[in-house]
Structures are given as structure tokens and as C-alpha cells.
N, C-alpha and C positions, 0 to 999 in steps of 0.2 A: 503494499499498499505505498504509498504517497505520505510524504510528510505533511503536504495539505489537509489532507484529510484528518492526520490526528489533531492540525488545529485544530479544523473545524467542531470535531469531538471535544473537544478539550473546551475549547471558548463555551459551544452550546451547554456541555455540562455546568459549566459555572455560571452561568446565566440563568441557567433553571433552577440552577440552585439559591442564586442569588434573588430572584424572584417568588422564590417560594417562601425568603425569610420572610417576606413582607406580611405572608400571610400566615405565620406559624405557631404566634402566640394568641393569645384571646382566652376567651371565658364561655361561661354557658349562656350569656345573657347578650352579646352584644360587642359593639365599644365600649367601651371602658370609658373614654371621654364623656361620651353623651351619658353613659351611666350613672358614674359620682362626680360629674363637675358641676350638675347643677345643685347640689346640695354640697358646693366645697370638699367632698371625702379625696381620699387617692385610694386609686388602684391598684398601685403598685402590688399588693399583696393575693390580689386576685388575680393572675398573670399567669396563666397558664401554658406547656406547649398542644400546640394540635396536631392533625395527620401528616400537615404537610411539613413539621420538621424534620422527620427523617426522612426523608421525601428532601431537604436541601443539604444538611449533613451529607448524604452520601452522594448527590449530584455534586458538591462540595470537594467532597474527598476525594473521586474520582477523577473528577477535570482538571482542578490543581496539579496534581502532580504531574498528569501530561502536560500542562503550559510550561511549568517548570522543568520539567525533561527537555521538551524542545526549545525550550530557551537558555538552558544552561551551554547548547553548542551552536546556539544563532551566530554569535560574534565571528565563529570562524570563517563565516561567510560572506563577512564584511572585511575580509584582510584583516583580521585581529584588531580592532577600530576597537 
């Protein structure tokens, strides 16, 4: 396989993982700011991970090493710059 395919796969995995992090934390009743902000409460004690959290960790855990390994030797193609 070409290195370009690995760049694409690693980038896609990292992008999916970072995007999944937005939905990885929540609670049983929805948005924390709306639920607790009305009466001045702090919702940090109610934060729990959702089903997206393992997906985010897995995608970042697989994508980041691919990109790191590809980037570790990329300087050789620039003549050592």
C-alpha cells in the first residue's frame, strides 16, 4: 500500500476520534449548562462518559501512532531540512 493511504487512514481515525470527543461527556438529562445554569448550580459533579468515549479513545489511539510513524521519517524526503 502507498504511504498516502496510511496518511488518509491515520488522519481519518484522528478526525473521527476528536469529533467523537464532543459527544463523549454528558448526563441522563441533556445539556448541563441549560439544566443547572438557570439556578446557578455547578454541573461538574454530574459529568459522565457516554458511549462515544470508547470510540474516541480507540480512534485517537489507532490514528495518532500511524501519523506519528509516518511523520517520523518525512524529513528524509526533504533532504534533511
